[in-house]
C-alpha positions in Angstrom: 0.0 0.1 0.0 1.5 3.6 -1.0 2.0 6.0 1.8 1.5 9.2 -0.6 -1.2 9.8 -3.4 -1.6 12.1 -6.2 -4.3 14.5 -5.4 -6.8 12.9 -8.5 -6.2 9.5 -6.4 -7.1 11.2 -3.1 -10.3 12.7 -5.1 -11.1 8.9 -6.5 -10.6 7.2 -3.1 -12.9 9.8 -1.4 -15.6 10.1 -4.3 -14.8 13.8 -4.1 -14.6 16.2 -7.5 -11.2 16.7 -8.2 -11.6 20.7 -8.3 -13.3 20.5 -4.7 -9.8 19.1 -3.7 -7.9 21.5 -5.8 -10.2 24.6 -3.9 -9.3 22.9 -0.5 -5.7 23.3 -1.3 -6.1 26.7 -3.2 -8.0 27.9 0.2 -5.6 26.7 2.5 -7.6 23.8 4.0 -5.3 21.5 2.9 -1.9 21.7 4.6 1.1 20.3 5.7 1.1 17.3 7.0 -1.5 16.4 5.0 -0.3 17.9 1.6 3.3 17.6 0.8 5.7 18.9 -2.0 8.4 16.3 -3.2 11.9 17.6 -2.6 13.2 18.8 -5.8 10.3 18.4 -7.5 6.9 20.3 -8.5 5.1 17.5 -7.6 2.4 17.7 -4.7 1.4 15.0 -2.9 -1.3 13.9 -0.2 0.0 11.8 2.8 -2.9 8.8 2.8 -3.4 8.3 6.1 -3.8 12.0 7.6 -5.7 12.9 4.8 -8.6 10.3 5.2 -8.3 11.1 8.9 -8.7 14.8 8.2 -11.5 14.3 5.5 -13.5 12.1 8.1 -12.9 14.5 10.7 -13.7 17.8 9.0 -16.0 17.1 5.9 -17.9 13.9 6.3 -21.4 14.6 7.3 -20.7 18.2 7.9 -22.7 20.9 5.7 -21.9 24.5 6.5 -24.9 26.5 7.7 -26.5 28.9 5.5 -24.5 31.8 7.6 -21.1 30.0 7.2 -22.0 29.8 3.2 -22.8 33.2 3.2 -19.3 34.0 5.1 -17.4 31.9 2.7 -19.2 32.8 -0.6 -20.7 36.1 0.2 -17.9 38.1 -1.9 -18.1 35.9 -5.0 -22.0 36.0 -4.6 -21.7 39.9 -4.3 -19.3 40.1 -7.3 -21.4 37.9 -9.5 -24.7 39.9 -8.9 -23.0 43.1 -9.5 -21.6 41.7 -12.9 -24.7 40.4 -14.1 -26.5 43.9 -13.4 -23.5 45.5 -15.7 -24.3 43.2 -18.2 -28.2 43.7 -18.3 -27.4 47.3 -18.2 -25.1 47.3 -21.3 -27.4 44.9 -23.4 -29.1 46.6 -26.1 -33.0 46.4 -26.8 -33.9 45.5 -30.3 
């Protein structure tokens, strides 16, 4: 059994979309000791056992509340709303 796995393998094991794993990495949820960079390479891998423990503790069976979702995604939603309004205002009616 391998000690280290690639991000795609971690996504397959946990049945999580690969983009979600990338987002966790980008947002800083996945950090050392779960996420490791191989010395002398640009490859980033997951330490399998800590990753699975982290996944069980932090992600399984826990859905964020509406309040938490608004904290996390509020800025993105606001930017999307503003962009939609700008597009609607700039549309030419026939």
